[in-house]
ZALO-367554 format. One record per residue (C-alpha): x, z, y; residue number from 1. Coordinates in pm, whole numbers, always signed. Example, Ala and Ser with C-alpha at 12.3 -4.5 7.8 and 13.67 -1.06 7.14 Angstrom:
2
xx:zz:yy:nr
+1230:+780:-450:1
+1367:+714:-106:2
! end
This chain:
385
xx:zz:yy:nr
+21238:-13876:+217:1
+21454:-13967:-80:2
+21270:-13921:-410:3
+21341:-13590:-578:4
+21516:-13649:-909:5
+21480:-13425:-1212:6
+21680:-13415:-1530:7
+21414:-13407:-1801:8
+21451:-13275:-2154:9
+21181:-13166:-2397:10
+21233:-12939:-2696:11
+21062:-12903:-3031:12
+21153:-12820:-3388:13
+21300:-13036:-3661:14
+21009:-12926:-3880:15
+20756:-13113:-3660:16
+20693:-13487:-3687:17
+20944:-13654:-3443:18
+20691:-13921:-3351:19
+20445:-13654:-3241:20
+20710:-13483:-3029:21
+20781:-13814:-2856:22
+20410:-13879:-2799:23
+20351:-13533:-2650:24
+20660:-13560:-2429:25
+20562:-13903:-2297:26
+20225:-13764:-2184:27
+20409:-13510:-1973:28
+20661:-13763:-1844:29
+20380:-13985:-1715:30
+20224:-13699:-1518:31
+20558:-13615:-1356:32
+20626:-13979:-1267:33
+20273:-14019:-1128:34
+20339:-13713:-909:35
+20629:-13896:-743:36
+20928:-13746:-920:37
+21212:-13959:-1046:38
+21325:-13860:-1395:39
+21653:-13883:-1581:40
+21502:-13869:-1930:41
+21659:-13783:-2261:42
+21459:-13804:-2584:43
+21304:-13487:-2734:44
+21561:-13247:-2875:45
+21525:-13064:-3205:46
+21777:-12883:-3424:47
+22099:-12718:-3310:48
+22381:-12967:-3372:49
+22368:-13340:-3293:50
+22055:-13351:-3076:51
+22160:-13091:-2814:52
+22499:-13257:-2766:53
+22337:-13598:-2730:54
+22102:-13460:-2463:55
+22389:-13297:-2273:56
+22582:-13624:-2258:57
+22280:-13827:-2146:58
+22185:-13574:-1877:59
+22540:-13562:-1745:60
+22548:-13942:-1710:61
+22345:-13929:-1385:62
+22290:-13695:-1091:63
+21965:-13504:-1041:64
+21833:-13215:-830:65
+21697:-12978:-1094:66
+21645:-12959:-1469:67
+21296:-12974:-1619:68
+21292:-12792:-1954:69
+20970:-12893:-2126:70
+20891:-12677:-2429:71
+20637:-12876:-2629:72
+20664:-12701:-2964:73
+20807:-12391:-3126:74
+21182:-12427:-3122:75
+21523:-12344:-3261:76
+21649:-12135:-2969:77
+22017:-12188:-3053:78
+21984:-12561:-2994:79
+21792:-12511:-2671:80
+22047:-12264:-2537:81
+22332:-12504:-2603:82
+22173:-12733:-2346:83
+22071:-12455:-2105:84
+22414:-12293:-2119:85
+22577:-12624:-2022:86
+22361:-12643:-1706:87
+22323:-12271:-1638:88
+22429:-12304:-1272:89
+22154:-12551:-1171:90
+21791:-12462:-1089:91
+21543:-12517:-1372:92
+21174:-12527:-1446:93
+21094:-12372:-1783:94
+20763:-12534:-1873:95
+20521:-12442:-2151:96
+20313:-12752:-2224:97
+19956:-12676:-2329:98
+19805:-12811:-2649:99
+19525:-13066:-2680:100
+19200:-13126:-2863:101
+19206:-13389:-3137:102
+18897:-13593:-3044:103
+18980:-13878:-3285:104
+19048:-13678:-3599:105
+19409:-13795:-3634:106
+19523:-13451:-3745:107
+19217:-13341:-3943:108
+18866:-13256:-3833:109
+18755:-13398:-3497:110
+18744:-13147:-3217:111
+19027:-12935:-3355:112
+19263:-12775:-3102:113
+19616:-12891:-3176:114
+19862:-12623:-3068:115
+20228:-12708:-3138:116
+20300:-12352:-3010:117
+20487:-12427:-2692:118
+20399:-12076:-2575:119
+20593:-11925:-2864:120
+20896:-12137:-2786:121
+20896:-12087:-2409:122
+20847:-11711:-2413:123
+21146:-11671:-2646:124
+21366:-11819:-2370:125
+21255:-11636:-2057:126
+21431:-11301:-2092:127
+21769:-11444:-2201:128
+21752:-11690:-1908:129
+21691:-11399:-1671:130
+21987:-11208:-1817:131
+22210:-11511:-1763:132
+22108:-11527:-1398:133
+21962:-11878:-1428:134
+21753:-11972:-1125:135
+21430:-12086:-1288:136
+21053:-12088:-1252:137
+20825:-12043:-1552:138
+20515:-12264:-1541:139
+20247:-12367:-1791:140
+19912:-12539:-1829:141
+19610:-12456:-2044:142
+19515:-12678:-2341:143
+19359:-13008:-2229:144
+19439:-12925:-1864:145
+19669:-13128:-1638:146
+20020:-12999:-1584:147
+20077:-12759:-1294:148
+20186:-13039:-1062:149
+20152:-12832:-745:150
+20379:-12562:-884:151
+20626:-12821:-1012:152
+20649:-13005:-680:153
+20685:-12679:-485:154
+20984:-12585:-698:155
+21120:-12940:-688:156
+21127:-12943:-306:157
+21306:-12608:-300:158
+21563:-12728:-555:159
+21616:-13052:-361:160
+21671:-12852:-42:161
+21906:-12611:-217:162
+22123:-12901:-331:163
+22126:-13068:+12:164
+22233:-12742:+179:165
+22554:-12747:-26:166
+22658:-13059:+169:167
+22509:-12965:+509:168
+22713:-12928:+828:169
+22611:-12712:+1124:170
+22744:-12809:+1465:171
+22760:-12572:+1759:172
+22902:-12572:+2112:173
+23063:-12233:+2154:174
+22972:-11912:+1974:175
+22780:-11587:+2031:176
+22588:-11682:+2347:177
+22504:-11375:+2560:178
+22676:-11153:+2304:179
+22367:-11155:+2081:180
+22426:-10943:+1770:181
+22135:-11109:+1588:182
+22274:-11464:+1584:183
+22627:-11426:+1451:184
+22705:-11543:+1099:185
+23004:-11529:+866:186
+23097:-11892:+786:187
+23281:-11792:+468:188
+22981:-11605:+327:189
+22745:-11885:+433:190
+22957:-12149:+260:191
+22977:-11936:-54:192
+22616:-11822:-87:193
+22409:-12106:+62:194
+22647:-12396:+114:195
+22661:-12531:+471:196
+22984:-12573:+664:197
+23006:-12459:+1027:198
+23210:-12630:+1299:199
+23230:-12495:+1654:200
+23322:-12721:+1944:201
+23372:-12637:+2312:202
+23237:-12745:+2650:203
+23550:-12952:+2725:204
+23491:-13169:+2419:205
+23130:-13220:+2523:206
+23229:-13306:+2881:207
+23489:-13559:+2767:208
+23233:-13726:+2542:209
+22990:-13740:+2836:210
+23254:-13894:+3063:211
+23321:-14167:+2808:212
+22967:-14309:+2813:213
+22918:-14615:+3035:214
+22676:-14580:+3328:215
+22486:-14890:+3216:216
+22426:-14737:+2872:217
+22293:-14417:+3030:218
+22054:-14605:+3258:219
+21923:-14809:+2964:220
+21859:-14492:+2762:221
+21694:-14324:+3063:222
+21446:-14612:+3080:223
+21363:-14569:+2712:224
+21322:-14190:+2693:225
+21137:-14145:+3024:226
+20876:-14421:+2984:227
+20596:-14169:+2908:228
+20717:-13879:+3122:229
+20495:-13735:+3390:230
+20610:-13516:+3681:231
+20336:-13271:+3786:232
+20563:-13094:+4038:233
+20735:-13399:+4180:234
+20979:-13653:+4042:235
+21340:-13532:+4008:236
+21632:-13726:+4151:237
+21767:-14009:+3938:238
+22110:-13847:+3906:239
+21954:-13525:+3765:240
+21771:-13718:+3493:241
+22078:-13931:+3418:242
+22299:-13624:+3373:243
+22055:-13469:+3124:244
+22029:-13793:+2928:245
+22408:-13836:+2934:246
+22451:-13492:+2777:247
+22198:-13573:+2505:248
+22372:-13904:+2430:249
+22711:-13732:+2411:250
+22573:-13465:+2180:251
+22420:-13720:+1943:252
+22751:-13909:+1942:253
+22928:-13586:+1843:254
+22672:-13523:+1568:255
+22727:-13872:+1429:256
+23106:-13847:+1450:257
+23113:-13505:+1283:258
+22826:-13577:+1042:259
+22635:-13270:+1163:260
+22287:-13208:+1026:261
+22184:-12965:+1299:262
+22311:-12850:+1638:263
+22315:-12562:+1886:264
+22443:-12514:+2242:265
+22590:-12202:+2394:266
+22316:-12204:+2655:267
+22311:-11924:+2914:268
+22682:-11842:+2908:269
+22784:-12201:+2842:270
+22598:-12520:+2938:271
+22365:-12361:+3194:272
+22630:-12148:+3364:273
+22922:-12390:+3363:274
+22798:-12751:+3354:275
+22552:-12779:+3640:276
+22236:-12848:+3439:277
+22004:-12678:+3196:278
+22023:-12756:+2826:279
+21642:-12789:+2788:280
+21595:-13165:+2805:281
+21922:-13265:+2632:282
+21842:-13035:+2339:283
+21486:-13166:+2314:284
+21616:-13522:+2295:285
+21880:-13421:+2038:286
+21598:-13288:+1819:287
+21403:-13613:+1869:288
+21712:-13801:+1749:289
+21689:-13624:+1412:290
+21916:-13322:+1458:291
+21717:-12996:+1443:292
+21824:-12781:+1736:293
+21823:-12408:+1809:294
+21938:-12226:+2123:295
+22215:-11972:+2169:296
+22441:-12041:+1867:297
+22176:-11909:+1627:298
+22338:-12047:+1314:299
+22116:-11855:+1071:300
+21812:-12024:+1212:301
+21993:-12358:+1212:302
+21995:-12315:+834:303
+21629:-12205:+831:304
+21532:-12517:+1023:305
+21711:-12741:+774:306
+21530:-12566:+490:307
+21190:-12625:+651:308
+21276:-12984:+745:309
+21384:-13082:+394:310
+21100:-12897:+222:311
+20828:-13038:+447:312
+20986:-13373:+544:313
+20858:-13304:+897:314
+20999:-13226:+1239:315
+21085:-12860:+1302:316
+21144:-12656:+1615:317
+21258:-12309:+1710:318
+21028:-12087:+1910:319
+21055:-11743:+2070:320
+20832:-11434:+2064:321
+20724:-11348:+2418:322
+20437:-11101:+2379:323
+20306:-10881:+2097:324
+19946:-10764:+2068:325
+19756:-10597:+1780:326
+19553:-10916:+1735:327
+19790:-11192:+1844:328
+20142:-11288:+1945:329
+20250:-11516:+2228:330
+20509:-11774:+2123:331
+20681:-12014:+2356:332
+21006:-12171:+2467:333
+21162:-12202:+2812:334
+21170:-12574:+2877:335
+21256:-12706:+2529:336
+21012:-12904:+2313:337
+21065:-13192:+2066:338
+20822:-13480:+2110:339
+20639:-13415:+1782:340
+20519:-13080:+1917:341
+20391:-13205:+2253:342
+20019:-13237:+2322:343
+19959:-13534:+2548:344
+20239:-13687:+2752:345
+20565:-13502:+2826:346
+20545:-13301:+3148:347
+20882:-13266:+3320:348
+20967:-13036:+3609:349
+21264:-12963:+3835:350
+21438:-12629:+3790:351
+21624:-12449:+4067:352
+21711:-12082:+4013:353
+22015:-11858:+4053:354
+22135:-11968:+3707:355
+21961:-12291:+3618:356
+21947:-12635:+3768:357
+21818:-12965:+3634:358
+21499:-13053:+3451:359
+21291:-12896:+3175:360
+20963:-12935:+2990:361
+20645:-12780:+3119:362
+20457:-12971:+2849:363
+20168:-12834:+2645:364
+20248:-12760:+2283:365
+20013:-12881:+2011:366
+19765:-12631:+1868:367
+19731:-12559:+1498:368
+19870:-12366:+1206:369
+20245:-12332:+1173:370
+20497:-12194:+925:371
+20733:-11938:+1078:372
+21066:-11854:+915:373
+21406:-11721:+1015:374
+21728:-11651:+830:375
+21949:-11351:+910:376
+22268:-11223:+752:377
+22267:-10881:+585:378
+22540:-10671:+422:379
+22440:-10805:+81:380
+22349:-11163:+172:381
+22058:-11297:+376:382
+21699:-11215:+451:383
+21411:-11440:+552:384
+21166:-11278:+790:385
! end
């Protein structure tokens, strides 16, 4: 995962010793760097004229994912708001840095609590920031305590993901599989409110991409992806496996060509009904190749998967609710499973039904805790549930 980068600016007052402001700020900077963040740092800001403008120019000189506003002293709010107003459309952490005990007697009697009054400065900013609609999180630490690194990193990952979504592209074969009312999404609203672009392709484009792959390339890839497969119900015919792998290879080629970040097939009414194979194994291999996949043109959950992937830096998968019980729910998926979620070796079976033909997983999924999330469009915007 690329390091998350923060624009960093600390604020104090011109009536406080500048050297002390710098010393206090550097203590905080070290903790943030040690936590793994990359910082675009501008020197502590005080006053309302030259210093704020200098900070704005230095922060604009590089790109970053969110702005860290470190209040280390009581402040001149007009100077602070000149900086905040310039970056009002980016996510921010408003941080109140706790004081410290003077163990060496540099500021008077040993053991004295030195409080530059960051709490006074930070609380004077919160309500105006809310009124401006700034997306921010207010965090603080107690005197002599470490900074709230967990809270900072949680926000940092969300801000990083928010920025990446503005450049994301969702690929899909077809639209509105099985007429599902719960999976449709307005691409104009999505682009406006969250950021991703949507591009729909059709089965003909997929078939032409499949036809363009050389047989030798398919056989080589079959050897690679099937080396650990087991067949508890009998080994499928070579041509069945090759067709599934060919579809996966074509899909990945489309994703690369179109710079898609995630992908979905029109499954029941599309691939499964019209192309002579089930989507289960191709989609599993597409996910293994780094493109989070979801069935049935569920574009809202394509976005949810990207959110979870970029926040966690781990593989994600979609999963369906099959049974509900007062004490448990049964979750599963009909033949689809990325490798990271398989317990033991992949178990592959033949499928032959009225609708489906081809191969699918009958693998065991790993046990353990999981984070469940979905994204659905509402009249006002979106809901996560």
